N, C-alpha and C positions, 0 to 999 in steps of 0.2 A: 168784753169782746174777746172771743177765743181766736187763737191763731190757727189758720188753716194748715193742716198736715197732709202729707202724702205717704202712703205705705210703699216701701221699697224693699225688695228682696235682693241681697247682695251676697255673693260668694266670696269668702275671705280665706286667706291662708291660715292654717291652724295656729301658727305662731302669732300672727296679728290678732286673732281671736283671743288667744291667751293674754296678750298684752292689754287688750281692751277690757277683758274680764277682770284682770288684776287691778286696772285703773278704776273700774266701777266699784270693786270691793274696797279699794283704798279710800275712795271718796264717799262710800256708802250710798251709791246711786245705782239705778238699773243699768244694764248693759246698753240699752237703747239711749238713755240719757248720756252715758259716757261717750258713745259714738257721736251723738249730736253736739255735745260740748266740745269734743276734740275737733270735729270738722268746722264748727263755728269759730273756734279760737285759732286754728292752724291752717285750715283749708286743705292741708295734706297731712294724713296721719303718719307719724314717724314713731318708731319704737324709741323709748328713752335711751339716751346715750349712757354707756356704762361709766360709773364714777371711778376716777383714778384714785390711787392711794393718797396722793397729796390732797385732792379735793375732799376725800373722805375724812382725812385728819382735820382739815380746815373746817369742815362742816361740824364734826363732833366737838371741836374746840369752841366754835361759835355758839353751838347749841348749849354748851356747858357754861357759857358766859366767860370763857377764858380767851376769846379772840375778839377784839373790837373791830367794827367796820370802820376802816380808815379812808373810805372813798371820798369823804368830805374834804380831805386835805388837798386833793387835786382841784376841787372847785374853789377852795380858799386861795390856792396858789394862783389860779386863773384870775380871780377877782383882784388879788393884790397886784397882778401883772397887767391889769386893765384888759383882760380878755385874751392875752397872749398865752401861748403854751409855755410851761416852765422849761428851762434849759435842760437838755439831756446831759447825761454823765459825760459823754464824749465832748460836748461843747464846753463844759466846766473844765475838763482836763486840758482842752486847748487853751482856755483863758489862763490857766495856771502854769502852763509850760514855760520854763525859763525864769519864773519868778521864785526867788529863794523863799523857803518857808518862814525863815526868821523875819523877813520883811512883812509877811502877812500877819504874823503874830504881833509884831510891834505895832502895825497899823491897827489891829483889832483892839489891843489893850490900851493904846495911847502912850504918850511919853510918861516917863517916871518922874 
C-alpha cells in the first residue's frame, strides 16, 4: 500500500534552503526527503545551533574515544538513593560546616 502524497509549492528564505540542501547532502537524500524528514521529526524547521568551542572539544574527544559518557553515574546515584536526587554541592557543604576534618578522617578510617 502506497502512502498518499500531496504536491506543495513553498517559498523559502535562501538561508533556510541552503540549510536544507546541506542537510540533504549530509544524509545523502533528496532535498524533498530532507524537508519531509525534518518536518516529520520536528514540526518546525530550525537551523542547527552553532557548536561552542567547549562542545566541539568534547565531541572530538568523544569521537576519538578519549572521553567516556558518564551520564550513567546520575542514574546509578538515583538508584542507590531510592529514586531521590543526589545531594547538591551546596547541601554537602552545609552538612560539613562546623565539623572538623580530622573527625571525618578518623570516622572514615576507623580506630587504630
